[in-house]
C-alpha positions in Angstrom: 0.0 0.0 0.0 1.3 3.4 -1.0 0.9 6.2 1.5 0.4 9.8 0.4 3.4 12.0 0.8 3.3 13.9 3.9 5.7 16.5 5.1 8.2 15.2 7.6 8.2 16.5 11.1 12.0 16.7 11.3 12.3 19.1 8.4 15.0 21.8 9.0 13.6 25.1 10.2 13.8 28.0 7.8 16.7 30.4 8.4 15.6 33.8 9.5 16.0 36.6 6.9 19.1 38.7 7.4 17.3 41.8 6.1 15.1 42.2 9.1 13.4 45.5 9.6 15.4 47.6 12.0 18.5 45.5 11.6 21.7 47.5 11.9 23.8 48.1 8.7 26.9 46.0 8.4 29.0 49.1 7.4 30.2 51.1 10.3 32.5 53.7 8.6 33.8 54.3 5.1 36.8 56.3 4.0 35.3 57.9 0.9 38.2 60.3 0.6 40.5 57.4 -0.2 38.8 56.7 -3.5 39.4 60.3 -4.5 43.1 60.6 -3.3 44.3 57.1 -4.3 44.1 54.5 -7.0 43.2 51.3 -5.1 44.8 48.2 -6.4 44.2 45.5 -3.9 41.8 45.1 -0.9 42.5 42.9 2.2 40.2 42.1 5.1 41.8 42.3 8.5 40.5 41.7 12.0 40.8 44.5 14.5 41.9 44.3 18.2 39.5 46.6 20.2 38.6 47.5 23.8 35.1 47.2 25.2 34.3 51.0 25.1 35.4 50.9 21.4 32.9 48.2 20.6 30.2 50.1 22.1 31.1 53.2 20.2 31.2 51.2 17.0 27.7 49.9 17.6 26.7 53.6 17.8 28.6 54.2 14.5 31.0 56.7 16.1 34.0 56.0 13.9 35.9 58.0 11.2 38.6 56.6 8.9 39.7 59.9 7.3 43.5 60.1 7.3 43.9 56.6 8.7 46.7 54.3 7.4 48.4 51.0 8.1 52.0 50.8 9.4 53.9 47.5 9.4 56.3 47.3 12.4 58.2 44.3 13.8 56.1 41.9 11.6 52.8 43.3 12.9 50.3 45.6 11.2 49.0 48.6 13.1 46.1 50.9 12.2 46.9 54.6 12.9 44.8 57.7 12.6 41.4 56.0 13.0 39.1 57.9 15.3 36.6 56.1 17.5 34.8 58.6 19.6 34.0 57.4 23.1 30.4 57.4 24.2 29.4 59.8 27.0 28.3 56.7 28.9 31.8 55.1 28.7 33.3 53.8 31.9 34.8 56.5 34.1 37.8 54.3 35.2 39.1 53.8 31.7 40.9 56.6 30.0 39.5 56.5 26.4 41.9 57.6 23.7 40.0 58.1 20.4 43.2 58.1 18.3 44.7 55.0 19.9 47.0 52.7 17.7 45.1 49.5 17.1 46.5 46.2 16.0 45.3 44.6 12.8 45.0 40.8 12.7 46.4 39.5 9.4 48.2 36.4 8.1 52.0 36.6 7.8 51.8 36.4 4.0 49.4 39.4 3.9 51.6 41.4 6.2 54.6 40.6 4.0 52.7 41.7 0.9 51.7 45.0 2.6 55.3 45.6 3.6 56.8 44.9 0.3 54.2 47.1 -1.5 54.7 50.0 0.8 58.4 50.0 0.2 57.8 50.8 -3.5 57.7 54.5 -4.4 54.1 55.9 -4.4 52.3 53.0 -2.6 50.7 53.1 0.7 48.3 51.1 2.7 45.1 52.8 3.9 42.0 51.7 5.8 38.9 52.0 3.5 36.1 50.6 5.5 35.0 49.3 8.9 32.2 46.8 8.9 30.5 44.0 10.9 31.0 40.4 9.9 28.9 38.4 12.3 29.6 39.7 15.6 33.2 40.8 14.8 34.5 44.0 13.4 36.6 43.9 10.3 38.7 46.6 8.7 39.2 46.5 4.9 42.6 47.8 4.1 43.8 48.7 0.6 47.1 48.8 -1.2 46.8 52.1 -3.1 49.0 54.4 -5.1 48.5 58.1 -4.8 46.8 60.0 -7.6 48.4 63.1 -9.1 46.2 66.3 -9.5 45.6 65.6 -13.2 44.4 62.1 -12.5 41.9 63.4 -10.0 40.6 66.0 -12.6 40.3 63.3 -15.3 38.4 60.9 -12.9 36.0 63.8 -12.0 35.6 64.6 -15.7 34.7 60.9 -16.5 32.3 60.8 -13.6 30.5 64.0 -14.7 30.3 62.6 -18.3 28.8 59.3 -17.2 26.2 61.2 -15.0 25.3 63.4 -18.0 24.9 60.2 -20.3 22.5 58.8 -17.7 20.4 62.0 -17.7 20.3 62.0 -21.6 19.3 58.3 -21.7 16.6 58.8 -19.1 15.1 61.7 -21.0 15.2 60.0 -24.3 13.4 56.9 -22.9 
């Protein structure tokens, strides 16, 4: 005798949607100035060593990456110039330094690649983005080459022309 197909009771539950209403954005801070000043060639994801008050500030999106860069010293990578503003409710027994040098967690090969690239003329390593990955904070660092003034003007001219093309296409459609 054939039984009719019935749904099994042990079916795996559906995963909750990651795009819940009111869910925080995974991006904490972005260095938009970096795209203007540098030609970004390679991006690397790095972990970040933080203190408790810094995590609370990052949850409130109180971070800025303008003028931040990566320095390789003694085989370790350090993030300098990143500003994480302490909350007013931060602990009173901890002296919060917003410009503190923070250690980046990278593999040895990645650190070696950053070190060798920054030794070449014109190359630097900058922080481009802070974001959440699960419950951890990640920092996207980029190997970049500084743009000259004429390169910046050419990029701006191209951007304006593409914007104008979109307007023309939108009107003609």
